[in-house]
C-alpha positions as CSV (number, residue, x, y, z in Angstrom):
1,M,231.3,-37.9,-142.6
2,I,230.9,-38.3,-138.9
3,G,227.3,-39.0,-137.7
4,A,225.6,-37.4,-134.7
5,E,226.4,-40.4,-132.5
6,G,230.1,-40.2,-133.4
7,F,230.1,-36.5,-132.8
8,F,228.6,-37.0,-129.2
9,V,231.0,-39.7,-128.3
10,G,233.9,-37.6,-129.5
11,K,232.8,-34.6,-127.6
12,L,232.3,-36.7,-124.4
13,A,235.8,-38.1,-124.8
14,E,237.2,-34.6,-125.2
15,N,235.4,-33.3,-122.1
16,I,236.6,-36.2,-120.0
17,Y,240.2,-35.6,-121.3
18,N,240.0,-31.9,-120.5
19,G,238.5,-32.5,-117.0
20,D,235.3,-30.6,-118.0
21,Y,233.1,-33.6,-117.6
22,M,234.1,-34.2,-113.9
23,K,233.8,-30.5,-113.2
24,N,230.4,-30.2,-114.8
25,F,229.3,-33.3,-112.8
26,F,230.5,-32.2,-109.3
27,V,229.7,-28.5,-109.4
28,P,225.9,-28.9,-109.4
29,I,226.2,-31.5,-106.5
30,V,228.4,-29.0,-104.4
31,V,225.9,-26.3,-105.1
32,V,222.9,-28.5,-103.9
33,I,224.8,-29.5,-100.7
34,A,225.7,-25.9,-100.0
35,I,222.1,-24.8,-100.4
36,G,220.9,-27.6,-98.2
37,M,223.3,-26.7,-95.4
38,A,222.3,-23.1,-95.6
39,G,218.7,-24.1,-95.3
40,L,219.4,-26.2,-92.2
41,V,221.3,-23.3,-90.6
42,A,218.5,-20.9,-91.3
43,I,215.9,-23.3,-89.9
44,R,218.0,-23.8,-86.7
45,F,218.7,-20.2,-85.9
46,L,215.8,-18.3,-87.5
47,G,213.4,-21.0,-86.5
48,G,214.4,-20.7,-82.8
49,D,215.5,-24.3,-82.3
50,E,218.6,-23.4,-80.2
51,D,219.5,-25.7,-77.4
52,V,218.9,-23.3,-74.5
53,W,216.9,-22.8,-71.3
54,V,214.2,-20.3,-71.8
55,C,212.5,-18.3,-69.0
56,T,208.7,-18.6,-69.6
57,N,206.1,-17.5,-67.1
58,K,208.8,-17.4,-64.3
59,Q,209.8,-21.0,-65.0
60,W,212.8,-22.4,-66.8
61,V,211.7,-24.4,-69.9
62,R,214.0,-26.7,-71.9
63,H,214.3,-25.6,-75.5
64,G,215.8,-28.2,-77.7
65,N,218.5,-30.3,-75.9
66,P,220.7,-27.9,-74.0
67,S,224.0,-29.4,-72.7
68,S,224.1,-27.1,-69.7
69,P,222.1,-27.8,-66.6
70,M,219.0,-25.8,-65.7
71,P,220.1,-22.3,-64.3
72,Q,219.8,-22.1,-60.5
73,I,219.0,-18.4,-60.4
74,G,215.3,-17.9,-60.2
75,C,213.7,-17.4,-63.5
76,G,212.2,-13.9,-63.7
77,I,213.5,-13.0,-60.2
78,A,215.2,-9.6,-60.0
79,W,218.6,-9.1,-58.5
80,Q,219.3,-6.6,-55.8
81,E,222.5,-4.7,-55.1
82,Q,224.3,-4.7,-51.8
83,T,227.4,-2.7,-50.6
84,V,229.6,-3.8,-47.7
85,K,231.5,-0.7,-46.8
86,E,233.7,-2.6,-44.2
87,I,235.1,-4.6,-47.1
88,G,234.7,-2.0,-49.8
89,V,232.8,-4.3,-52.1
90,T,229.5,-4.0,-54.0
91,F,227.7,-7.0,-55.4
92,S,224.3,-8.3,-56.6
93,Y,222.4,-11.4,-55.7
94,P,218.9,-12.9,-56.4
95,A,216.2,-11.0,-54.6
96,D,214.6,-14.2,-53.3
97,M,217.7,-14.8,-51.1
98,S,218.5,-13.3,-47.7
99,Y,221.6,-11.2,-46.8
100,R,223.2,-10.7,-43.4
101,K,226.5,-9.2,-42.2
102,E,228.9,-10.1,-39.4
103,I,231.5,-7.7,-38.2
104,A,234.0,-8.5,-35.4
105,D,236.1,-5.7,-34.0
106,D,238.8,-5.1,-31.3
107,A,238.3,-1.8,-29.6
108,G,236.8,-0.3,-32.6
109,R,239.2,-1.8,-35.1
110,I,237.6,-4.3,-37.5
111,R,239.2,-7.7,-37.1
112,T,237.0,-9.6,-39.5
113,A,234.2,-8.5,-41.9
114,G,231.9,-11.1,-43.3
115,F,228.6,-11.5,-44.9
116,Y,226.2,-14.3,-45.9
117,V,223.8,-14.8,-48.9
118,E,221.4,-17.6,-48.1
119,K,218.4,-19.5,-49.3
120,G,216.3,-21.8,-47.1
121,S,216.1,-21.8,-43.3
122,L,218.8,-20.2,-41.2
123,E,219.4,-23.4,-39.4
124,N,219.6,-25.6,-42.6
125,P,220.0,-23.5,-45.7
126,T,219.9,-25.1,-49.1
127,Y,222.4,-22.5,-50.4
128,Q,224.9,-20.4,-48.5
129,L,227.6,-18.0,-49.7
130,Y,229.9,-16.8,-47.0
131,A,232.5,-14.1,-47.7
132,L,235.2,-13.2,-45.2
133,Y,237.8,-10.3,-45.2
134,Q,240.5,-10.0,-42.6
135,P,241.8,-6.4,-42.7
136,L,244.3,-6.6,-39.8
137,E,246.3,-9.5,-41.2
138,T,248.8,-8.6,-43.9
139,V,249.6,-11.6,-46.1
140,T,251.5,-12.3,-49.3
141,E,250.7,-14.4,-52.3
142,K,252.2,-17.4,-50.5
143,E,249.1,-17.4,-48.4
144,L,247.3,-18.8,-51.4
145,D,249.6,-21.8,-51.4
146,K,248.6,-22.5,-47.9
147,V,244.9,-22.3,-48.9
148,K,245.5,-24.7,-51.7
149,T,247.0,-27.3,-49.3
150,G,243.5,-27.8,-47.8
151,M,241.8,-28.2,-51.2
152,K,241.2,-31.5,-53.1
153,P,244.0,-31.5,-55.7
154,D,241.9,-32.3,-58.7
155,T,239.5,-29.4,-58.0
156,V,242.1,-26.6,-57.6
157,K,242.2,-24.1,-60.4
158,E,242.8,-20.4,-61.1
159,A,240.0,-18.0,-60.2
160,F,239.3,-14.3,-60.4
161,I,237.3,-11.8,-58.4
162,D,236.9,-8.4,-60.0
163,G,240.1,-9.0,-62.0
164,I,242.2,-10.1,-59.0
165,K,243.7,-13.6,-59.6
166,G,243.4,-16.2,-56.9
167,V,242.5,-19.9,-56.5
168,E,239.5,-22.0,-56.0
169,G,238.7,-25.6,-55.0
170,L,236.9,-28.0,-52.7
171,I,238.0,-27.8,-49.1
172,E,237.9,-31.4,-47.8
173,I,236.8,-31.5,-44.2
174,S,235.1,-34.5,-42.8
175,G,231.4,-34.2,-42.0
176,P,229.1,-31.4,-43.0
177,K,231.8,-28.7,-43.1
178,A,233.2,-29.5,-46.6
179,H,232.8,-26.5,-48.9
180,Y,234.0,-24.8,-52.1
181,S,236.3,-21.9,-51.5
182,T,237.6,-19.0,-53.7
183,A,240.5,-17.0,-52.3
184,I,242.3,-13.9,-53.4
185,I,244.7,-11.4,-51.9
186,K,243.1,-7.9,-51.9
187,E,245.6,-5.2,-51.1
188,G,247.6,-7.6,-49.0
189,R,244.6,-9.0,-47.1
190,L,243.0,-12.4,-47.6
191,F,239.5,-12.4,-49.0
192,T,237.6,-15.7,-49.3
193,V,234.2,-16.7,-50.7
194,S,232.8,-20.1,-49.5
195,T,229.9,-22.1,-50.9
196,W,227.9,-24.6,-48.8
197,P,226.5,-27.2,-49.3
198,P,229.3,-28.0,-51.9
199,T,227.1,-29.1,-54.8
200,E,227.9,-28.3,-58.4
201,E,224.6,-26.3,-58.6
202,N,225.5,-24.2,-55.6
203,K,229.0,-23.6,-57.0
204,R,227.6,-22.4,-60.3
205,L,225.3,-20.0,-58.5
206,T,228.3,-18.6,-56.5
207,D,230.2,-18.2,-59.7
208,Q,227.4,-16.1,-61.1
209,I,227.2,-13.9,-58.0
210,I,231.0,-13.5,-57.9
211,T,230.9,-12.0,-61.4
212,T,229.0,-9.0,-59.9
213,F,231.7,-8.3,-57.3
214,R,233.2,-4.8,-57.6
215,F,235.8,-3.5,-55.2
216,E,236.2,0.2,-54.4
């Protein structure tokens, strides 16, 4: 007659042989790990520990460890809308910036239509967006190739303004005239948006403003 000890050893050997022992050993561990991971996810997202910038009392506050730089658009500052009928475009920009328009015409025919969005003094702005439209000059897509020749090669990439594909990159000009430029062909006419000074922060701000551009 087999004793209790013999029965246990025999049963253990049978479980190992059938794979039940390993299964019974690992299943609880997997369950514990899954519960732990679910808890960490819940703490991270429900506890509000996302790595983001949070607008608090009209100031950007680091929450966690965000990989992106602090937003350049004023925290809590409203945006205002502007329409430039000579170009046929409506866009928005931060209300703490200034806007001005420049129109050049020949005997009543608009030769160039441009506008500025700026921050800082007029003589030495800390940020300047300059858009230029040339309605009298009909161009083809090859014009974009000409634009690219003046750009630093490793900065050239595809860009869009209101769904119209174009190019963007850093225009390398010696001295203080270097600037970022985005160019598209709008109904056969060249339309460019420039950013100066050409810092990454200013470029990000221009990108945000460009997303609001809507052509008629």
